[in-house]
N, C-alpha and C positions, 0 to 999 in steps of 0.2 A: 724385484719383476717389475713393482709394479714402480718404484721410480725411473727403470729405463725405459717401461714405455711411456712414462710422463716425458720423458726428455725427449722421444720422439715424435712427439705431437706437435703440428705446426703453431707458431707462434700465438695467430690469434686466438687457436684452443687454449693454449697455457696460460695467455693472461685471461680468458675469461672463465678457465676455472679457479684463477690467483682471486679474482673478482667476487665469485661467488665464495670462496674461502673469508675472504677477507670482509664478507659483509655477516661472518658468522658472530662475530665478536666487534663487541662494545670500542668506541672510539677511545683510542688510547692504550688499548689492551696489545701486548707483546706481538700475540700472534698475528692481530693487523698489520701491525707496524713492518713483521717480516711480510707479510705477503704484499705490502706497498712496496718494500724495500725490493723485493724479487722481480718486481713488475716493472721499476724504473730501470731496474739494472737489464732487463731483459729489452726492454723500449730501446736505452743507449744503445746496447750489442746491436742490435739489427740494424742500425743506421737508418730506419724509417723514418724517424721524426724529420719533419721539415727543416731546412737548414740554407743560410743565407749570410754573406758575407757585409754585416752592417754592423755598426758601433755598440748599437741598441739590441742587439740579436741575444747575448747573454742575459740581460734585464729580462727581455719578454718571455726567454725560456723560463728561468728561474721563477715567475710569475705564473708561468702553465704547469711546472710543477707544485707550486704550491695549490693551485685552483684543482690539481688532478685529487692532489691527498685531500682537499675540504670535499671535494663532490665525488668519487668513485664510487663510494660507500653509501652515501645519503645525502640529500642536499642540503649544501653547506653556504656557501657564498653564490650557488646557483644552480641550475638543475641537477638534478641527480642524473650520474651517467646510467644509459638505457640499454645494456648489452644487445637489445633487439633492433634498437636503429642503427646502429654503428659498432664497428670495431673501439676498442680503446686506442689504437692509433690514430686512427680517423678523428676521432672524437677530441683526442690532444693537437691533430695537426691546425682542425679549424680553429680551436682556440685560440693556439699558439699564433697563427698568421692573424687575430682578432689584434689580437696585442702589438705584435709589429707594425701595424697600421695604424695604432693609436699612438705609437713611438715614431712613428715617419711622418703623421700629421704634426704631431706637435715639437719635431725639430724641424720640420719646413717652418711653423708659425713663429719660432724664435727666432728662425737663421734668415725670413724673410726679408728683415730690415737691412740684413747683410749683403745680400746678394749684389744689391746696385753698388757695391765696389767694384763689380767687372761690369761695365754698363755695353761698351763697344763689343769685348770680345763673346758676352752672350744676347748680342742683337737687343740690347735694353737703350734706353738715352734718357739716362738719372743722373745727377750730380753727384759727385762721389764727395761732397764735402756736407750732404746730405745723412752720408753715415753715423750709425751709433756706434762710438767706440768699443771696441771687444774686451772682455775683461781683459787683463794684464797675464791671465795665465793661456789665452787662447790667441794661437797665431792667427793674425789679421787675413782675411782670404786672398786680400790682394799679395798681399808679403808671400803666403803658401804657394799661390798658384805661379807667381812671378819664379820663387824656385824651383818649381817642377819643370815649368819651360826651360830654364837655365841647365839643370842639371840631366834631365829627358833621361832619366834612368834605364828604360829601356831602350833608346835608342833608336824608339819610333820618330820622333817629332822630324830628327834630321831626316831621317830615312824617306821623307816625304813628301817629293818638290815636282816644282811644276818640270815639265819637258826636258829637258836636256840644259835645265839650272840647279843643280845640287845646289846652287847657294840661297836660292828662294823656296825655303824647305818652312814647314809650319813651324819648326821653332825660332826661325826667322821672322816670321810675319806675325804670330802671335805676342814675341816680344815690342813689336811693332804699332802693334794695335792695342796693347794692354793701355793704361792711364798712367802719365798725360800721354795720349795716344798722338800718332803722327797720321797727316792725313794720306788717303789713297794718293793726291796729286805728288807729293814727296816720295813717297814709296815709289810709284811707277816713277817717276825722274831719278831716283837712286840706281834701282834695279833697269832701268830701261825697257820697262814691259809697260805693255797698256794696264789702264786700270779695271777694265773688264775682265781683262786675262787673269790678275791679281787676286780682283774681288769675288771672282768664279772659284777659284781655286781656293781661297780663304773659307766661302760657305761651305763647299763641299767636302775639305778635306781636315782643315784646321777647327773648325767650330764643333764637329761632330764631336773630336777629339777632345778639346777643350770640357764640352758638356759631361762624358764619360768622365772626366777628371771631377768634375765639378758632386757628381752625383756618388761618386766613389769616396768623396769625404761628405758627403750627408749637406752639402749648399746648396744641391737642388731637390 
């Protein structure tokens, strides 16, 4: 009967009870480990833990679980969890977001020197020759971006074009503006359209999609 009632408790009440139970046992005790395992399983099954599609999410999540095990019962690597201040999930989400921010900042610092490989496309005016070569196992930004534009996996770039000119689409313009970039004068002559029309379309439609791709790859 007691087990049935416990199963019917709201998630936060279950977690709070498990925290109190785990704290009754010393570190390393089997009973404490069992309580921690139950809590992890309940939290994972709830799908209430913060999630985002970033290449470093799993690393940040792993750090969060370590922090959880080390601080939920007593102050280990940080401040002890206080049930009176927040729920377990809120506490973990706050820590997880901090770690994600750390990873994000670190990645931005490491990739800052590489982003200059996309000067005109990203509205920059730097010399591509200033780039520091990427490690052999890391695809160069320019090569990866060029492949994305050419393959257009979602078909989005080809589907966005200047009115009545499907031949002048995002794919077409992005390819011409990637290094070594063509001048707007040359592109204007090629398609018989004013530079202002081409440039405006490029800024409104092409640049945002290029930025989204760069962010999805962790370049920005």
